[in-house]
mmJSON file of the N, C-alpha and C atoms, coordinates in Angstrom:
{"data_MODEL":{"atom_site":{
"group_PDB":["ATOM","ATOM","ATOM","ATOM","ATOM","ATOM","ATOM","ATOM","ATOM","ATOM","ATOM","ATOM","ATOM","ATOM","ATOM","ATOM","ATOM","ATOM","ATOM","ATOM","ATOM","ATOM","ATOM","ATOM","ATOM","ATOM","ATOM","ATOM","ATOM","ATOM","ATOM","ATOM","ATOM","ATOM","ATOM","ATOM","ATOM","ATOM","ATOM","ATOM","ATOM","ATOM","ATOM","ATOM","ATOM","ATOM","ATOM","ATOM","ATOM","ATOM","ATOM","ATOM","ATOM","ATOM","ATOM","ATOM","ATOM","ATOM","ATOM","ATOM","ATOM","ATOM","ATOM","ATOM","ATOM","ATOM","ATOM","ATOM","ATOM","ATOM","ATOM","ATOM","ATOM","ATOM","ATOM","ATOM","ATOM","ATOM","ATOM","ATOM","ATOM","ATOM","ATOM","ATOM","ATOM","ATOM","ATOM","ATOM","ATOM","ATOM","ATOM","ATOM","ATOM","ATOM","ATOM","ATOM","ATOM","ATOM","ATOM","ATOM","ATOM","ATOM","ATOM","ATOM","ATOM","ATOM","ATOM","ATOM","ATOM","ATOM","ATOM","ATOM","ATOM","ATOM","ATOM","ATOM","ATOM","ATOM","ATOM","ATOM","ATOM","ATOM","ATOM","ATOM","ATOM","ATOM","ATOM","ATOM","ATOM","ATOM","ATOM","ATOM","ATOM","ATOM","ATOM","ATOM","ATOM","ATOM","ATOM","ATOM","ATOM","ATOM","ATOM","ATOM","ATOM","ATOM","ATOM","ATOM","ATOM","ATOM","ATOM","ATOM","ATOM","ATOM","ATOM","ATOM","ATOM","ATOM","ATOM","ATOM","ATOM","ATOM","ATOM","ATOM","ATOM","ATOM","ATOM","ATOM","ATOM","ATOM","ATOM","ATOM","ATOM","ATOM","ATOM","ATOM","ATOM","ATOM","ATOM","ATOM","ATOM","ATOM","ATOM","ATOM","ATOM","ATOM","ATOM","ATOM","ATOM","ATOM","ATOM","ATOM","ATOM","ATOM","ATOM","ATOM","ATOM","ATOM","ATOM","ATOM","ATOM","ATOM","ATOM","ATOM","ATOM","ATOM","ATOM","ATOM","ATOM","ATOM","ATOM","ATOM","ATOM"],
"id":[1,2,3,4,5,6,7,8,9,10,11,12,13,14,15,16,17,18,19,20,21,22,23,24,25,26,27,28,29,30,31,32,33,34,35,36,37,38,39,40,41,42,43,44,45,46,47,48,49,50,51,52,53,54,55,56,57,58,59,60,61,62,63,64,65,66,67,68,69,70,71,72,73,74,75,76,77,78,79,80,81,82,83,84,85,86,87,88,89,90,91,92,93,94,95,96,97,98,99,100,101,102,103,104,105,106,107,108,109,110,111,112,113,114,115,116,117,118,119,120,121,122,123,124,125,126,127,128,129,130,131,132,133,134,135,136,137,138,139,140,141,142,143,144,145,146,147,148,149,150,151,152,153,154,155,156,157,158,159,160,161,162,163,164,165,166,167,168,169,170,171,172,173,174,175,176,177,178,179,180,181,182,183,184,185,186,187,188,189,190,191,192,193,194,195,196,197,198,199,200,201,202,203,204,205,206,207,208,209,210,211,212,213],
"type_symbol":["N","C","C","N","C","C","N","C","C","N","C","C","N","C","C","N","C","C","N","C","C","N","C","C","N","C","C","N","C","C","N","C","C","N","C","C","N","C","C","N","C","C","N","C","C","N","C","C","N","C","C","N","C","C","N","C","C","N","C","C","N","C","C","N","C","C","N","C","C","N","C","C","N","C","C","N","C","C","N","C","C","N","C","C","N","C","C","N","C","C","N","C","C","N","C","C","N","C","C","N","C","C","N","C","C","N","C","C","N","C","C","N","C","C","N","C","C","N","C","C","N","C","C","N","C","C","N","C","C","N","C","C","N","C","C","N","C","C","N","C","C","N","C","C","N","C","C","N","C","C","N","C","C","N","C","C","N","C","C","N","C","C","N","C","C","N","C","C","N","C","C","N","C","C","N","C","C","N","C","C","N","C","C","N","C","C","N","C","C","N","C","C","N","C","C","N","C","C","N","C","C","N","C","C","N","C","C","N","C","C","N","C","C"],
"label_atom_id":["N","CA","C","N","CA","C","N","CA","C","N","CA","C","N","CA","C","N","CA","C","N","CA","C","N","CA","C","N","CA","C","N","CA","C","N","CA","C","N","CA","C","N","CA","C","N","CA","C","N","CA","C","N","CA","C","N","CA","C","N","CA","C","N","CA","C","N","CA","C","N","CA","C","N","CA","C","N","CA","C","N","CA","C","N","CA","C","N","CA","C","N","CA","C","N","CA","C","N","CA","C","N","CA","C","N","CA","C","N","CA","C","N","CA","C","N","CA","C","N","CA","C","N","CA","C","N","CA","C","N","CA","C","N","CA","C","N","CA","C","N","CA","C","N","CA","C","N","CA","C","N","CA","C","N","CA","C","N","CA","C","N","CA","C","N","CA","C","N","CA","C","N","CA","C","N","CA","C","N","CA","C","N","CA","C","N","CA","C","N","CA","C","N","CA","C","N","CA","C","N","CA","C","N","CA","C","N","CA","C","N","CA","C","N","CA","C","N","CA","C","N","CA","C","N","CA","C","N","CA","C","N","CA","C","N","CA","C","N","CA","C","N","CA","C","N","CA","C"],
"label_alt_id":[null,null,null,null,null,null,null,null,null,null,null,null,null,null,null,null,null,null,null,null,null,null,null,null,null,null,null,null,null,null,null,null,null,null,null,null,null,null,null,null,null,null,null,null,null,null,null,null,null,null,null,null,null,null,null,null,null,null,null,null,null,null,null,null,null,null,null,null,null,null,null,null,null,null,null,null,null,null,null,null,null,null,null,null,null,null,null,null,null,null,null,null,null,null,null,null,null,null,null,null,null,null,null,null,null,null,null,null,null,null,null,null,null,null,null,null,null,null,null,null,null,null,null,null,null,null,null,null,null,null,null,null,null,null,null,null,null,null,null,null,null,null,null,null,null,null,null,null,null,null,null,null,null,null,null,null,null,null,null,null,null,null,null,null,null,null,null,null,null,null,null,null,null,null,null,null,null,null,null,null,null,null,null,null,null,null,null,null,null,null,null,null,null,null,null,null,null,null,null,null,null,null,null,null,null,null,null,null,null,null,null,null,null],
"label_comp_id":["MET","MET","MET","SER","SER","SER","PHE","PHE","PHE","LEU","LEU","LEU","ALA","ALA","ALA","ARG","ARG","ARG","ILE","ILE","ILE","PHE","PHE","PHE","ASP","ASP","ASP","GLU","GLU","GLU","ARG","ARG","ARG","LEU","LEU","LEU","LEU","LEU","LEU","ALA","ALA","ALA","HIS","HIS","HIS","ARG","ARG","ARG","GLN","GLN","GLN","ARG","ARG","ARG","SER","SER","SER","THR","THR","THR","SER","SER","SER","ILE","ILE","ILE","ALA","ALA","ALA","GLY","GLY","GLY","ILE","ILE","ILE","VAL","VAL","VAL","SER","SER","SER","ALA","ALA","ALA","VAL","VAL","VAL","GLY","GLY","GLY","ALA","ALA","ALA","VAL","VAL","VAL","LEU","LEU","LEU","LEU","LEU","LEU","PHE","PHE","PHE","GLU","GLU","GLU","TYR","TYR","TYR","ARG","ARG","ARG","TYR","TYR","TYR","PHE","PHE","PHE","VAL","VAL","VAL","THR","THR","THR","HIS","HIS","HIS","THR","THR","THR","ALA","ALA","ALA","ASN","ASN","ASN","TRP","TRP","TRP","ASP","ASP","ASP","LEU","LEU","LEU","PHE","PHE","PHE","ALA","ALA","ALA","ILE","ILE","ILE","ALA","ALA","ALA","VAL","VAL","VAL","ALA","ALA","ALA","PHE","PHE","PHE","VAL","VAL","VAL","VAL","VAL","VAL","VAL","VAL","VAL","LYS","LYS","LYS","MET","MET","MET","SER","SER","SER","LEU","LEU","LEU","MET","MET","MET","VAL","VAL","VAL","TRP","TRP","TRP","TYR","TYR","TYR","ALA","ALA","ALA","ARG","ARG","ARG","HIS","HIS","HIS","ASP","ASP","ASP"],
"label_asym_id":["A","A","A","A","A","A","A","A","A","A","A","A","A","A","A","A","A","A","A","A","A","A","A","A","A","A","A","A","A","A","A","A","A","A","A","A","A","A","A","A","A","A","A","A","A","A","A","A","A","A","A","A","A","A","A","A","A","A","A","A","A","A","A","A","A","A","A","A","A","A","A","A","A","A","A","A","A","A","A","A","A","A","A","A","A","A","A","A","A","A","A","A","A","A","A","A","A","A","A","A","A","A","A","A","A","A","A","A","A","A","A","A","A","A","A","A","A","A","A","A","A","A","A","A","A","A","A","A","A","A","A","A","A","A","A","A","A","A","A","A","A","A","A","A","A","A","A","A","A","A","A","A","A","A","A","A","A","A","A","A","A","A","A","A","A","A","A","A","A","A","A","A","A","A","A","A","A","A","A","A","A","A","A","A","A","A","A","A","A","A","A","A","A","A","A","A","A","A","A","A","A","A","A","A","A","A","A","A","A","A","A","A","A"],
"label_entity_id":["1","1","1","1","1","1","1","1","1","1","1","1","1","1","1","1","1","1","1","1","1","1","1","1","1","1","1","1","1","1","1","1","1","1","1","1","1","1","1","1","1","1","1","1","1","1","1","1","1","1","1","1","1","1","1","1","1","1","1","1","1","1","1","1","1","1","1","1","1","1","1","1","1","1","1","1","1","1","1","1","1","1","1","1","1","1","1","1","1","1","1","1","1","1","1","1","1","1","1","1","1","1","1","1","1","1","1","1","1","1","1","1","1","1","1","1","1","1","1","1","1","1","1","1","1","1","1","1","1","1","1","1","1","1","1","1","1","1","1","1","1","1","1","1","1","1","1","1","1","1","1","1","1","1","1","1","1","1","1","1","1","1","1","1","1","1","1","1","1","1","1","1","1","1","1","1","1","1","1","1","1","1","1","1","1","1","1","1","1","1","1","1","1","1","1","1","1","1","1","1","1","1","1","1","1","1","1","1","1","1","1","1","1"],
"label_seq_id":[1,1,1,2,2,2,3,3,3,4,4,4,5,5,5,6,6,6,7,7,7,8,8,8,9,9,9,10,10,10,11,11,11,12,12,12,13,13,13,14,14,14,15,15,15,16,16,16,17,17,17,18,18,18,19,19,19,20,20,20,21,21,21,22,22,22,23,23,23,24,24,24,25,25,25,26,26,26,27,27,27,28,28,28,29,29,29,30,30,30,31,31,31,32,32,32,33,33,33,34,34,34,35,35,35,36,36,36,37,37,37,38,38,38,39,39,39,40,40,40,41,41,41,42,42,42,43,43,43,44,44,44,45,45,45,46,46,46,47,47,47,48,48,48,49,49,49,50,50,50,51,51,51,52,52,52,53,53,53,54,54,54,55,55,55,56,56,56,57,57,57,58,58,58,59,59,59,60,60,60,61,61,61,62,62,62,63,63,63,64,64,64,65,65,65,66,66,66,67,67,67,68,68,68,69,69,69,70,70,70,71,71,71],
"pdbx_PDB_ins_code":[null,null,null,null,null,null,null,null,null,null,null,null,null,null,null,null,null,null,null,null,null,null,null,null,null,null,null,null,null,null,null,null,null,null,null,null,null,null,null,null,null,null,null,null,null,null,null,null,null,null,null,null,null,null,null,null,null,null,null,null,null,null,null,null,null,null,null,null,null,null,null,null,null,null,null,null,null,null,null,null,null,null,null,null,null,null,null,null,null,null,null,null,null,null,null,null,null,null,null,null,null,null,null,null,null,null,null,null,null,null,null,null,null,null,null,null,null,null,null,null,null,null,null,null,null,null,null,null,null,null,null,null,null,null,null,null,null,null,null,null,null,null,null,null,null,null,null,null,null,null,null,null,null,null,null,null,null,null,null,null,null,null,null,null,null,null,null,null,null,null,null,null,null,null,null,null,null,null,null,null,null,null,null,null,null,null,null,null,null,null,null,null,null,null,null,null,null,null,null,null,null,null,null,null,null,null,null,null,null,null,null,null,null],
"Cartn_x":[-54.203,-53.171,-52.101,-50.86,-49.785,-49.468,-48.748,-48.373,-47.496,-46.527,-45.629,-46.358,-47.336,-48.096,-48.893,-49.357,-50.087,-49.163,-47.92,-46.971,-46.376,-45.974,-45.293,-46.238,-47.185,-48.099,-47.551,-48.306,-47.827,-47.686,-48.447,-48.309,-46.957,-46.51,-45.202,-44.103,-44.208,-43.197,-43.21,-44.389,-44.475,-43.9,-44.178,-43.626,-42.108,-41.599,-40.155,-39.507,-40.134,-39.591,-39.565,-40.652,-40.707,-39.713,-39.618,-38.702,-37.249,-36.923,-35.564,-35.243,-36.19,-35.981,-35.781,-36.614,-36.494,-35.182,-34.789,-33.532,-32.341,-32.374,-31.295,-31.216,-32.356,-32.387,-31.897,-32.348,-31.919,-30.418,-29.906,-28.469,-27.666,-28.125,-27.42,-27.467,-28.608,-28.714,-27.816,-27.759,-26.867,-25.409,-25.01,-23.635,-23.327,-24.279,-24.084,-23.974,-24.864,-24.827,-23.548,-23.097,-21.857,-20.661,-20.656,-19.583,-19.563,-20.739,-20.807,-20.406,-20.83,-20.439,-18.92,-18.33,-16.878,-16.135,-16.68,-16.015,-16.102,-17.285,-17.474,-17.104,-17.266,-16.999,-15.564,-15.139,-13.793,-12.77,-13.217,-12.348,-11.538,-12.154,-11.554,-12.546,-12.036,-12.894,-12.758,-13.85,-13.89,-14.465,-13.588,-14.024,-14.769,-14.597,-15.361,-16.851,-17.181,-18.587,-19.148,-18.338,-18.753,-18.982,-18.119,-18.265,-19.554,-19.929,-21.179,-22.37,-22.338,-23.436,-23.531,-22.398,-22.398,-22.869,-22.429,-22.863,-24.37,-24.94,-26.381,-27.1,-26.638,-27.294,-27.193,-26.033,-25.843,-26.737,-26.774,-27.603,-29.082,-29.51,-30.921,-31.371,-30.584,-30.962,-30.91,-29.915,-29.824,-31.023,-31.417,-32.575,-33.869,-33.986,-35.182,-35.3,-34.196,-34.207,-34.516,-33.892,-34.085,-35.555,-36.121,-37.514,-38.465,-38.16,-39.011,-39.0,-37.862,-37.76,-38.369,-38.383,-38.865,-40.243,-40.913,-42.231,-43.321],
"Cartn_y":[-75.888,-76.216,-77.023,-76.648,-77.325,-78.679,-79.47,-80.799,-80.724,-79.824,-79.687,-79.17,-78.315,-77.79,-78.897,-79.864,-80.979,-81.905,-82.045,-82.932,-82.25,-80.996,-80.273,-79.261,-79.735,-78.831,-78.468,-77.657,-77.152,-78.252,-79.321,-80.433,-81.107,-81.318,-81.92,-81.035,-79.736,-78.816,-78.77,-78.822,-78.838,-80.132,-81.252,-82.535,-82.545,-81.987,-81.921,-81.059,-79.938,-79.047,-79.73,-80.386,-81.079,-82.23,-83.009,-84.155,-83.706,-82.619,-82.096,-81.571,-80.905,-80.39,-81.527,-82.546,-83.682,-84.42,-84.583,-85.262,-84.49,-83.178,-82.364,-82.473,-82.458,-82.559,-83.935,-84.985,-86.339,-86.501,-85.949,-86.031,-85.294,-84.124,-83.362,-84.089,-84.634,-85.391,-86.628,-87.272,-88.424,-88.042,-86.887,-86.42,-86.134,-85.523,-85.233,-86.529,-87.469,-88.738,-89.511,-89.519,-90.203,-89.518,-88.182,-87.456,-87.791,-87.76,-88.053,-89.495,-90.422,-91.817,-91.968,-91.419,-91.541,-90.79,-89.684,-88.897,-89.578,-90.068,-90.634,-92.113,-92.882,-94.32,-94.634,-94.121,-94.441,-93.371,-92.274,-91.179,-90.548,-90.441,-89.721,-88.667,-87.501,-86.404,-86.252,-86.453,-86.215,-84.821,-83.857,-82.472,-82.185,-83.027,-82.828,-83.081,-84.076,-84.309,-83.169,-82.669,-81.527,-80.294,-80.094,-78.947,-79.048,-80.261,-80.453,-80.081,-80.513,-80.201,-78.701,-78.048,-76.601,-75.851,-76.28,-75.629,-75.745,-76.906,-77.08,-76.106,-76.001,-75.116,-73.662,-73.251,-71.861,-71.547,-72.422,-72.186,-72.192,-73.148,-73.251,-72.004,-71.569,-70.391,-69.114,-69.005,-67.826,-67.728,-68.858,-68.839,-68.575,-69.074,-68.794,-67.306,-66.661,-65.218,-64.461,-64.855,-64.155,-64.263,-65.472,-65.646,-64.889,-64.842,-64.12,-62.616,-62.096,-60.663,-60.299,-61.223,-60.913,-61.495,-61.994,-62.575,-61.685],
"Cartn_z":[12.326,13.278,12.555,12.746,12.041,12.672,11.928,12.398,13.649,13.651,14.812,16.041,15.842,16.983,17.656,16.885,17.481,18.26,17.819,18.5,19.73,19.582,20.655,21.294,22.058,22.726,24.109,24.834,26.128,27.173,27.043,28.008,27.875,26.65,26.431,27.005,26.778,27.292,28.821,29.433,30.898,31.461,30.811,31.269,31.133,30.045,29.844,30.915,31.252,32.269,33.638,34.008,35.3,35.37,34.31,34.331,34.385,33.706,33.764,35.151,35.785,37.132,38.126,38.053,38.967,38.729,37.475,37.168,37.739,37.648,38.209,39.722,40.371,41.833,42.28,41.628,41.987,41.763,40.685,40.423,41.49,41.888,42.924,44.266,44.617,45.872,45.819,44.677,44.511,44.685,44.151,44.319,45.787,46.48,47.913,48.705,48.449,49.176,48.905,47.664,47.333,47.978,48.011,48.692,50.174,50.813,52.247,52.547,51.722,51.933,51.862,50.8,50.654,51.751,52.218,53.257,54.62,54.979,56.315,56.416,55.36,55.427,55.015,53.874,53.393,53.754,54.35,54.808,53.676,52.51,51.391,50.917,50.657,50.202,48.691,47.987,46.547,46.318,46.146,46.051,44.76,43.746,42.512,42.743,43.562,43.9,44.744,45.655,46.468,45.599,44.608,43.699,42.887,42.485,41.75,42.627,43.875,44.799,45.059,45.262,45.508,44.267,43.1,41.855,41.687,42.015,41.926,42.85,44.084,45.054,44.6,44.129,43.693,42.496,41.522,40.333,40.7,41.519,41.91,42.663,43.645,44.429,43.585,42.726,41.853,40.928,40.338,39.453,40.207,41.429,42.215,42.509,42.858,43.118,41.831,40.727,39.454,39.014,39.073,38.676,39.61,40.886,41.83,41.545,41.126,40.842,39.495,38.553,37.206,36.888,37.883,37.637,38.196],
"occupancy":[1.0,1.0,1.0,1.0,1.0,1.0,1.0,1.0,1.0,1.0,1.0,1.0,1.0,1.0,1.0,1.0,1.0,1.0,1.0,1.0,1.0,1.0,1.0,1.0,1.0,1.0,1.0,1.0,1.0,1.0,1.0,1.0,1.0,1.0,1.0,1.0,1.0,1.0,1.0,1.0,1.0,1.0,1.0,1.0,1.0,1.0,1.0,1.0,1.0,1.0,1.0,1.0,1.0,1.0,1.0,1.0,1.0,1.0,1.0,1.0,1.0,1.0,1.0,1.0,1.0,1.0,1.0,1.0,1.0,1.0,1.0,1.0,1.0,1.0,1.0,1.0,1.0,1.0,1.0,1.0,1.0,1.0,1.0,1.0,1.0,1.0,1.0,1.0,1.0,1.0,1.0,1.0,1.0,1.0,1.0,1.0,1.0,1.0,1.0,1.0,1.0,1.0,1.0,1.0,1.0,1.0,1.0,1.0,1.0,1.0,1.0,1.0,1.0,1.0,1.0,1.0,1.0,1.0,1.0,1.0,1.0,1.0,1.0,1.0,1.0,1.0,1.0,1.0,1.0,1.0,1.0,1.0,1.0,1.0,1.0,1.0,1.0,1.0,1.0,1.0,1.0,1.0,1.0,1.0,1.0,1.0,1.0,1.0,1.0,1.0,1.0,1.0,1.0,1.0,1.0,1.0,1.0,1.0,1.0,1.0,1.0,1.0,1.0,1.0,1.0,1.0,1.0,1.0,1.0,1.0,1.0,1.0,1.0,1.0,1.0,1.0,1.0,1.0,1.0,1.0,1.0,1.0,1.0,1.0,1.0,1.0,1.0,1.0,1.0,1.0,1.0,1.0,1.0,1.0,1.0,1.0,1.0,1.0,1.0,1.0,1.0,1.0,1.0,1.0,1.0,1.0,1.0,1.0,1.0,1.0,1.0,1.0,1.0],
"B_iso_or_equiv":[0.0,0.0,0.0,0.0,0.0,0.0,0.0,0.0,0.0,0.0,0.0,0.0,0.0,0.0,0.0,0.0,0.0,0.0,0.0,0.0,0.0,0.0,0.0,0.0,0.0,0.0,0.0,0.0,0.0,0.0,0.0,0.0,0.0,0.0,0.0,0.0,0.0,0.0,0.0,0.0,0.0,0.0,0.0,0.0,0.0,0.0,0.0,0.0,0.0,0.0,0.0,0.0,0.0,0.0,0.0,0.0,0.0,0.0,0.0,0.0,0.0,0.0,0.0,0.0,0.0,0.0,0.0,0.0,0.0,0.0,0.0,0.0,0.0,0.0,0.0,0.0,0.0,0.0,0.0,0.0,0.0,0.0,0.0,0.0,0.0,0.0,0.0,0.0,0.0,0.0,0.0,0.0,0.0,0.0,0.0,0.0,0.0,0.0,0.0,0.0,0.0,0.0,0.0,0.0,0.0,0.0,0.0,0.0,0.0,0.0,0.0,0.0,0.0,0.0,0.0,0.0,0.0,0.0,0.0,0.0,0.0,0.0,0.0,0.0,0.0,0.0,0.0,0.0,0.0,0.0,0.0,0.0,0.0,0.0,0.0,0.0,0.0,0.0,0.0,0.0,0.0,0.0,0.0,0.0,0.0,0.0,0.0,0.0,0.0,0.0,0.0,0.0,0.0,0.0,0.0,0.0,0.0,0.0,0.0,0.0,0.0,0.0,0.0,0.0,0.0,0.0,0.0,0.0,0.0,0.0,0.0,0.0,0.0,0.0,0.0,0.0,0.0,0.0,0.0,0.0,0.0,0.0,0.0,0.0,0.0,0.0,0.0,0.0,0.0,0.0,0.0,0.0,0.0,0.0,0.0,0.0,0.0,0.0,0.0,0.0,0.0,0.0,0.0,0.0,0.0,0.0,0.0,0.0,0.0,0.0,0.0,0.0,0.0],
"pdbx_formal_charge":[null,null,null,null,null,null,null,null,null,null,null,null,null,null,null,null,null,null,null,null,null,null,null,null,null,null,null,null,null,null,null,null,null,null,null,null,null,null,null,null,null,null,null,null,null,null,null,null,null,null,null,null,null,null,null,null,null,null,null,null,null,null,null,null,null,null,null,null,null,null,null,null,null,null,null,null,null,null,null,null,null,null,null,null,null,null,null,null,null,null,null,null,null,null,null,null,null,null,null,null,null,null,null,null,null,null,null,null,null,null,null,null,null,null,null,null,null,null,null,null,null,null,null,null,null,null,null,null,null,null,null,null,null,null,null,null,null,null,null,null,null,null,null,null,null,null,null,null,null,null,null,null,null,null,null,null,null,null,null,null,null,null,null,null,null,null,null,null,null,null,null,null,null,null,null,null,null,null,null,null,null,null,null,null,null,null,null,null,null,null,null,null,null,null,null,null,null,null,null,null,null,null,null,null,null,null,null,null,null,null,null,null,null],
"auth_seq_id":[1,1,1,2,2,2,3,3,3,4,4,4,5,5,5,6,6,6,7,7,7,8,8,8,9,9,9,10,10,10,11,11,11,12,12,12,13,13,13,14,14,14,15,15,15,16,16,16,17,17,17,18,18,18,19,19,19,20,20,20,21,21,21,22,22,22,23,23,23,24,24,24,25,25,25,26,26,26,27,27,27,28,28,28,29,29,29,30,30,30,31,31,31,32,32,32,33,33,33,34,34,34,35,35,35,36,36,36,37,37,37,38,38,38,39,39,39,40,40,40,41,41,41,42,42,42,43,43,43,44,44,44,45,45,45,46,46,46,47,47,47,48,48,48,49,49,49,50,50,50,51,51,51,52,52,52,53,53,53,54,54,54,55,55,55,56,56,56,57,57,57,58,58,58,59,59,59,60,60,60,61,61,61,62,62,62,63,63,63,64,64,64,65,65,65,66,66,66,67,67,67,68,68,68,69,69,69,70,70,70,71,71,71],
"auth_comp_id":["MET","MET","MET","SER","SER","SER","PHE","PHE","PHE","LEU","LEU","LEU","ALA","ALA","ALA","ARG","ARG","ARG","ILE","ILE","ILE","PHE","PHE","PHE","ASP","ASP","ASP","GLU","GLU","GLU","ARG","ARG","ARG","LEU","LEU","LEU","LEU","LEU","LEU","ALA","ALA","ALA","HIS","HIS","HIS","ARG","ARG","ARG","GLN","GLN","GLN","ARG","ARG","ARG","SER","SER","SER","THR","THR","THR","SER","SER","SER","ILE","ILE","ILE","ALA","ALA","ALA","GLY","GLY","GLY","ILE","ILE","ILE","VAL","VAL","VAL","SER","SER","SER","ALA","ALA","ALA","VAL","VAL","VAL","GLY","GLY","GLY","ALA","ALA","ALA","VAL","VAL","VAL","LEU","LEU","LEU","LEU","LEU","LEU","PHE","PHE","PHE","GLU","GLU","GLU","TYR","TYR","TYR","ARG","ARG","ARG","TYR","TYR","TYR","PHE","PHE","PHE","VAL","VAL","VAL","THR","THR","THR","HIS","HIS","HIS","THR","THR","THR","ALA","ALA","ALA","ASN","ASN","ASN","TRP","TRP","TRP","ASP","ASP","ASP","LEU","LEU","LEU","PHE","PHE","PHE","ALA","ALA","ALA","ILE","ILE","ILE","ALA","ALA","ALA","VAL","VAL","VAL","ALA","ALA","ALA","PHE","PHE","PHE","VAL","VAL","VAL","VAL","VAL","VAL","VAL","VAL","VAL","LYS","LYS","LYS","MET","MET","MET","SER","SER","SER","LEU","LEU","LEU","MET","MET","MET","VAL","VAL","VAL","TRP","TRP","TRP","TYR","TYR","TYR","ALA","ALA","ALA","ARG","ARG","ARG","HIS","HIS","HIS","ASP","ASP","ASP"],
"auth_asym_id":["A","A","A","A","A","A","A","A","A","A","A","A","A","A","A","A","A","A","A","A","A","A","A","A","A","A","A","A","A","A","A","A","A","A","A","A","A","A","A","A","A","A","A","A","A","A","A","A","A","A","A","A","A","A","A","A","A","A","A","A","A","A","A","A","A","A","A","A","A","A","A","A","A","A","A","A","A","A","A","A","A","A","A","A","A","A","A","A","A","A","A","A","A","A","A","A","A","A","A","A","A","A","A","A","A","A","A","A","A","A","A","A","A","A","A","A","A","A","A","A","A","A","A","A","A","A","A","A","A","A","A","A","A","A","A","A","A","A","A","A","A","A","A","A","A","A","A","A","A","A","A","A","A","A","A","A","A","A","A","A","A","A","A","A","A","A","A","A","A","A","A","A","A","A","A","A","A","A","A","A","A","A","A","A","A","A","A","A","A","A","A","A","A","A","A","A","A","A","A","A","A","A","A","A","A","A","A","A","A","A","A","A","A"],
"auth_atom_id":["N","CA","C","N","CA","C","N","CA","C","N","CA","C","N","CA","C","N","CA","C","N","CA","C","N","CA","C","N","CA","C","N","CA","C","N","CA","C","N","CA","C","N","CA","C","N","CA","C","N","CA","C","N","CA","C","N","CA","C","N","CA","C","N","CA","C","N","CA","C","N","CA","C","N","CA","C","N","CA","C","N","CA","C","N","CA","C","N","CA","C","N","CA","C","N","CA","C","N","CA","C","N","CA","C","N","CA","C","N","CA","C","N","CA","C","N","CA","C","N","CA","C","N","CA","C","N","CA","C","N","CA","C","N","CA","C","N","CA","C","N","CA","C","N","CA","C","N","CA","C","N","CA","C","N","CA","C","N","CA","C","N","CA","C","N","CA","C","N","CA","C","N","CA","C","N","CA","C","N","CA","C","N","CA","C","N","CA","C","N","CA","C","N","CA","C","N","CA","C","N","CA","C","N","CA","C","N","CA","C","N","CA","C","N","CA","C","N","CA","C","N","CA","C","N","CA","C","N","CA","C","N","CA","C","N","CA","C","N","CA","C","N","CA","C","N","CA","C"],
"pdbx_PDB_model_num":[1,1,1,1,1,1,1,1,1,1,1,1,1,1,1,1,1,1,1,1,1,1,1,1,1,1,1,1,1,1,1,1,1,1,1,1,1,1,1,1,1,1,1,1,1,1,1,1,1,1,1,1,1,1,1,1,1,1,1,1,1,1,1,1,1,1,1,1,1,1,1,1,1,1,1,1,1,1,1,1,1,1,1,1,1,1,1,1,1,1,1,1,1,1,1,1,1,1,1,1,1,1,1,1,1,1,1,1,1,1,1,1,1,1,1,1,1,1,1,1,1,1,1,1,1,1,1,1,1,1,1,1,1,1,1,1,1,1,1,1,1,1,1,1,1,1,1,1,1,1,1,1,1,1,1,1,1,1,1,1,1,1,1,1,1,1,1,1,1,1,1,1,1,1,1,1,1,1,1,1,1,1,1,1,1,1,1,1,1,1,1,1,1,1,1,1,1,1,1,1,1,1,1,1,1,1,1,1,1,1,1,1,1]
}}}
């Protein structure tokens, strides 16, 4: 077994995948919450935050459909 195989095993890759997924979801939820706060409390619409939230939803749903069709 090589040195790199001992360091980078499947558990590390699974943990990296889960942590990246959770980080993306938390970031998207944060963008939505910040957009809603600024829209409802300060009455200003930050469309860049809205675009981030929409992009997350589109990418997430597209990948879910793609993986479902190819799995």
